[in-house]
C-alpha positions in Angstrom: 157.1 3.2 235.2 157.6 3.6 231.4 159.0 6.3 229.5 156.0 7.6 227.8 157.8 10.2 226.0 159.8 7.2 224.3 156.7 5.1 223.9 154.1 8.0 223.0 152.8 7.7 219.4 154.2 9.6 216.5 152.2 12.4 215.2 151.6 13.5 211.8 153.6 16.6 212.3 156.5 14.3 214.0 157.1 11.9 210.6 160.0 12.5 209.5 160.7 14.1 206.4 161.8 12.7 203.1 165.2 13.3 202.5 166.0 16.9 201.9 168.1 17.9 198.7 171.2 19.8 199.5 171.6 23.5 199.0 172.6 24.9 195.4 176.2 25.3 194.9 177.5 28.4 194.9 178.9 29.5 191.2 182.7 29.7 190.7 184.5 31.9 193.4 185.0 35.8 192.2 188.1 36.7 191.7 190.2 38.5 194.6 190.4 41.6 192.4 186.4 41.7 192.6 186.0 40.7 195.7 188.3 43.5 196.8 186.1 45.8 195.0 182.9 44.2 196.3 184.0 44.5 199.8 185.0 48.2 199.4 181.6 49.3 197.6 179.7 47.5 199.7 181.0 48.9 203.1 178.6 51.5 203.6 175.6 49.0 202.6 176.4 47.0 205.3 173.7 47.2 208.2 173.5 45.5 211.7 170.7 42.7 212.2 170.1 40.1 213.7 166.5 38.9 212.6 166.8 35.3 210.7 164.5 35.3 207.6 161.4 32.6 208.3 162.1 29.2 207.2 160.6 28.0 203.8 156.9 26.6 204.4 157.2 24.4 201.2 159.9 21.9 201.8 160.9 20.4 198.6 161.7 16.7 198.7 164.6 15.0 196.9 164.5 14.4 193.3 165.2 10.7 192.6 167.9 10.2 190.0 171.2 12.2 189.0 171.1 15.8 190.4 172.3 18.4 188.2 173.6 22.1 189.2 174.4 24.7 186.6 174.9 28.6 187.8 173.7 27.2 191.3 170.2 26.1 190.4 168.7 22.5 190.1 168.2 21.3 186.2 166.3 18.5 185.6 164.9 16.9 182.2 161.3 15.3 182.3 158.9 14.4 179.9 155.7 16.8 178.9 152.5 15.1 179.5 150.0 18.0 179.3 150.1 21.3 177.5 146.9 23.8 178.8 146.3 27.4 178.2 148.6 28.2 180.8 150.8 25.7 182.5 152.5 22.4 180.7 153.2 19.7 182.8 156.2 17.8 182.9 157.1 14.3 184.3 160.2 13.6 186.0 159.4 10.1 187.5 156.5 7.9 189.1 154.4 10.4 190.5 156.8 13.3 190.0 155.3 16.3 188.3 156.3 19.9 187.6 154.3 22.2 186.4 155.8 25.7 183.9 153.8 28.9 183.0 153.0 29.2 179.2 153.9 32.6 179.6 157.7 31.9 179.9 157.7 31.1 176.1 157.7 34.5 174.5 158.7 35.9 170.9 156.4 34.1 169.1 157.9 30.5 170.8 155.6 28.0 171.8 155.6 24.8 174.4 157.0 21.4 173.0 154.3 18.8 171.8 153.0 16.2 174.5 156.0 13.6 174.8 158.9 15.5 174.3 161.4 16.2 176.8 161.9 19.7 178.3 164.6 20.9 180.3 163.4 23.4 183.3 164.8 25.0 186.1 163.4 23.5 189.7 162.2 26.4 191.3 160.5 24.7 194.9 158.1 22.3 195.9 153.9 23.0 196.3 153.6 20.6 199.2 149.8 21.5 199.2 149.9 20.4 195.6 152.6 17.7 195.6 154.1 19.3 192.5 157.3 20.9 191.7 157.3 24.6 190.5 159.4 25.3 187.6 160.9 27.6 185.0 162.7 27.5 182.0 166.7 27.7 182.3 167.5 31.6 181.8 163.9 32.7 182.8 164.0 35.8 184.9 162.2 35.6 187.6 160.1 38.0 190.3 162.8 37.5 193.3 161.7 35.7 196.5 164.0 36.3 199.6 163.5 32.9 200.4 163.8 31.3 197.2 167.2 33.6 196.4 170.2 31.9 195.6 173.5 32.4 193.7 173.6 31.7 190.0 169.9 32.9 190.1 168.5 35.5 187.5 166.5 37.9 188.8 164.9 41.7 188.0 166.1 44.1 190.0 165.3 47.7 190.2 168.3 50.6 190.0 167.6 53.0 193.4 171.0 55.0 192.8 174.9 55.0 191.9 177.7 55.5 194.3 181.5 55.6 193.7 181.6 52.1 193.2 178.9 50.9 190.9 174.8 50.7 191.1 172.8 50.6 194.4 170.1 48.1 193.3 166.8 46.5 195.5 165.8 43.1 195.2 163.3 41.1 196.6 163.0 44.2 199.1 166.6 44.3 200.2 169.4 46.5 199.3 171.9 45.1 196.6 175.1 45.9 195.2 176.3 45.9 191.4 179.8 46.8 190.7 180.6 49.3 187.8 182.4 46.4 186.1 179.9 44.2 185.9 177.0 46.6 184.6 177.8 45.6 181.1 180.4 44.0 178.8 181.8 47.6 178.1 182.6 50.4 180.5 179.9 52.5 181.0 180.9 56.4 181.7 177.6 57.8 183.0 176.1 55.0 185.3 173.3 57.4 186.1 171.4 56.8 183.1 170.2 53.3 184.8 168.6 55.1 188.1 165.0 53.9 188.2 165.7 51.2 185.3 164.7 47.5 185.8 167.3 45.6 185.1 167.9 41.6 184.6 170.3 40.6 186.9 172.5 37.2 188.2 172.7 36.9 191.8 176.5 36.8 192.5 177.1 36.6 195.8 174.5 36.1 198.8 174.7 36.6 202.3 171.5 36.3 204.4 172.6 37.0 207.7 171.3 40.1 209.2 169.3 42.3 206.5 171.4 40.4 204.1 174.2 41.5 201.5 173.6 41.0 197.9 175.7 41.5 194.9 174.3 41.4 191.5 176.0 41.0 187.7 174.4 42.2 184.7 177.4 41.4 182.4 177.1 37.9 182.0 173.6 38.5 181.2 174.3 41.0 178.4 176.8 38.3 176.8 174.3 35.4 177.1 171.9 37.6 175.2 174.3 38.7 172.4 175.2 34.9 172.0 171.5 34.3 171.3 170.8 37.2 169.2 174.1 36.3 167.1 172.8 33.0 166.5 170.0 34.0 164.8 171.7 36.5 162.9 174.3 33.7 161.3 170.9 32.8 159.5 169.1 36.5 158.8 172.7 38.2 157.6 173.7 38.5 154.0 176.6 40.1 152.4 175.5 42.8 150.7 172.8 43.8 153.1 172.1 47.6 154.0 171.3 47.2 158.5 171.5 49.6 161.3 173.8 49.4 164.0 175.1 51.4 166.9 178.6 52.7 166.9 180.2 50.7 170.1 183.7 51.8 170.1 186.1 53.9 168.4 189.5 52.5 167.9 192.8 54.2 165.6 191.6 51.8 162.6 188.2 52.4 162.5 184.9 51.6 164.8 183.0 48.6 166.1 179.4 48.5 165.2 177.0 46.5 167.2 174.5 45.5 164.3 172.2 43.6 166.9 174.1 41.4 168.9 177.4 40.8 166.9 180.1 43.6 166.1 181.3 44.4 162.8 184.2 46.7 162.1 184.2 49.6 159.7 187.8 50.0 159.0 188.8 53.3 158.0 189.2 53.4 154.6 185.4 52.5 154.3 184.4 55.1 156.5 184.0 58.1 154.3 184.7 59.1 150.8 187.0 61.9 152.5 190.5 61.5 153.2 190.4 60.2 156.9 193.7 60.8 159.0 194.9 58.3 161.2 193.7 57.8 165.0 190.9 57.3 166.7 190.4 61.4 166.9 190.3 61.3 163.5 187.8 58.8 163.1 185.6 60.8 165.9 185.4 63.3 163.9 183.0 61.2 161.4 181.1 59.6 164.3 180.5 59.2 167.7 180.4 56.4 170.4 176.5 55.4 170.9 175.4 57.1 167.4 172.8 55.2 165.3 174.2 54.4 161.5 173.7 52.6 158.5 175.8 50.0 157.2 176.6 47.7 154.4 178.0 44.2 154.9 180.7 44.1 152.8 181.7 40.6 154.2 181.0 37.6 156.7 183.4 35.3 158.1 181.4 33.7 160.9 184.4 30.9 161.3 186.3 34.1 162.7 183.4 35.5 163.9 184.3 38.8 161.8 182.0 40.8 160.3 183.3 43.7 157.8 181.0 46.7 157.1 181.1 49.7 155.0 179.7 53.1 155.8 180.8 55.4 152.4 179.4 52.2 150.5 176.1 53.8 150.8 177.0 57.5 150.8 177.0 59.7 147.1 180.5 58.9 145.5 181.8 62.3 144.5 183.6 61.4 141.8 181.3 60.0 139.7 179.2 63.2 140.7 182.2 65.5 139.2 183.3 63.6 136.5 182.2 65.3 133.8 184.0 68.6 135.8 187.5 67.1 137.0 188.9 65.9 133.5 192.4 66.1 132.0 193.5 69.6 130.6 190.4 71.4 133.4 191.6 74.6 134.9 189.8 74.1 138.7 190.2 76.0 142.1 190.9 74.1 145.1 192.0 74.4 148.9 195.6 73.0 150.1 194.8 70.5 152.4 198.1 68.7 153.1 201.7 69.5 152.6 204.1 66.8 152.2 208.0 66.6 151.1 207.0 65.5 147.8 204.3 67.7 147.2 201.0 69.1 147.9 197.5 67.6 148.2 194.5 70.2 147.0 191.1 69.6 147.4 189.5 70.3 143.9 185.7 69.3 145.0 183.8 68.0 148.1 185.7 64.3 148.5 187.9 64.9 145.8 191.9 65.5 146.1 194.8 65.5 143.7 198.0 66.0 144.1 200.5 68.5 143.0 204.2 66.9 143.0 206.9 69.3 143.7 208.5 69.3 140.3 204.7 71.0 139.1 205.0 73.3 141.5 207.2 76.0 139.5 209.4 76.1 136.6 212.4 77.0 138.8 213.6 74.8 141.1 211.8 74.0 144.4 213.7 73.4 147.6 210.9 73.3 149.7 206.9 72.9 149.1 206.3 75.5 151.7 208.2 77.9 150.0 205.2 77.8 147.1 202.1 76.9 149.2 200.8 76.9 152.0 197.8 75.1 154.2 194.5 76.1 153.5 195.8 78.4 150.7 193.1 78.5 147.5 195.0 78.1 144.3 194.4 77.6 140.6 195.4 74.2 139.3 195.5 72.5 136.1 194.4 68.7 135.7 196.9 66.8 134.4 195.3 63.4 134.6 192.7 61.5 136.0 192.7 57.5 136.9 189.0 56.7 138.0 190.1 53.3 139.1 192.7 54.1 141.5 190.7 57.7 142.1 194.0 59.4 141.6 193.8 63.3 140.4 197.3 64.6 139.1 197.4 68.8 139.4 200.1 71.1 138.3 200.2 74.6 139.4 203.4 75.9 137.0 201.7 75.0 133.8 199.4 77.9 134.5 202.2 80.2 134.9 204.1 81.8 131.6 207.2 79.7 130.8 210.5 81.7 131.1 212.3 81.8 128.1 215.9 80.5 128.3 219.1 82.9 127.8 220.8 82.9 124.2 218.1 81.7 122.2 214.2 81.3 122.1 211.4 78.7 122.2 211.7 75.1 122.8 215.1 74.5 121.2 216.9 76.8 123.6 218.3 75.2 126.7 217.3 76.9 130.0 220.2 78.6 131.7 221.0 77.8 135.5 222.9 74.9 137.1 220.2 71.9 137.6 217.5 73.3 135.8 215.5 70.5 133.9 215.9 70.1 129.8 212.3 70.6 128.7 213.3 69.6 124.9 212.1 66.4 123.6 214.6 64.1 121.7 213.5 64.8 118.6 214.2 68.7 119.0 217.5 67.8 120.6 218.9 65.8 117.8 217.4 68.3 115.2 220.4 70.2 113.3 220.4 73.8 114.0 222.8 76.7 112.3 224.9 76.5 116.0 225.0 73.0 115.7 226.4 72.8 112.3 229.4 75.7 113.1 230.1 73.9 116.3 230.3 70.4 114.4 232.7 72.5 111.8 234.8 73.7 114.3 235.2 71.0 115.7 236.2 69.3 112.7 239.1 71.9 111.8 240.3 71.3 115.1 241.0 67.7 114.6 242.6 68.1 111.2 245.4 70.4 112.9 245.9 68.0 115.5 246.3 65.2 113.0 248.9 67.7 110.8 250.9 68.0 114.0 251.1 63.9 115.1 253.1 63.4 111.4 256.0 65.2 113.2 257.3 61.8 114.7 259.3 62.5 117.6 259.3 66.2 117.8 255.5 65.1 119.1 257.1 62.9 121.7 259.5 64.4 122.8 257.8 67.8 123.2 261.0 69.6 121.5 258.9 70.8 118.4 261.3 68.9 116.3 260.8 66.4 113.5 263.0 63.9 111.3 263.6 66.7 108.6 264.9 69.3 111.3 267.8 66.3 112.2 271.3 67.1 110.9 273.9 64.0 110.5 
């Protein structure tokens, strides 16, 4: 009896299907440190379940030609054959068509014209229409559990937080995002994301049971910033005034996000006021997350450096009080800082002058603290103003009465006391006075007497007080 099973005609449903495209490759393995972090944080998320997800209804046939996989997704390049109001059709080869929705071109962008090549990502194959459903590379897709693969960018909703990161929901399944993968910077309070929809990348996927999904937003944010930076290269120019957000405060200044790239406001360009060293001193003027207006001072795209300034957009206090702070003016100010060589006194908002230790008093000053104290209000006299270097020289002793030197008055007299400074000019020192005349006459008389004594000869050298006339033969 013939074997009916082997000789039975093949039904259409039993017809061998076309070669299947291998499953997309997973992205590069995570680091051991991240794996440990993920396993520890997901321990409370794992639940037992034996139900396997239903298989896909539309089987995707293998695409002829080389297969390119990026981030676990299949990329193909085809030629645009039709551009409609809602769809763009792409031809990969004979009888191989793909379709991309037109609404994926956003921000004023338009689909390419017919005849141009277009790179797309194959999402699935619609067997009813015999067409590939495609999306643009990097496009955010509505999560579909059956189509979810590592490397895919999806939209997920944050449902809560835990000690390790964010609890997410994607395609009706629970997912987890480690705190280190939420942003490129550390987020101190993760609760601000609860209830928000975030564009994420699938980092790890386990479909067994109810499935475990690990998401990352860090790479998505970096890609968005890189794209924005390319556009800013053409838009930004030196001298422009733009708005940014303080991203990070450092000891030497602050980094400002100006829309995809970071610029540095150095501590010297932060404000006209004197700023101390260290992050705490910078934080007195700005704070992280604050919106600020900055001016572009220098652009160096080769080194990827942008120099910004904030004080350039502020009124210059030096010019505002230029008519008041002039040489010879007497003003009051507050001692802001005391050093070994003097004290700084704020004579106007944003303007400080230096009182050198030699200008504190007419007498010798060993320590500045012996004369002035911090936060003390004092009267000073302006000795000099240098607008270029923005330096102001001040004096306290010039407002005090000058003490008279003992034994004489006026500027011609020397001050008493060892180590005191002689304030006389060279002309006054060389000028002949009656006292100097008497001293010179006395010196000449002494020299004359000494010359007479030297005429004695041996008596002078021998020390006996005898001359040649005193010797008797």
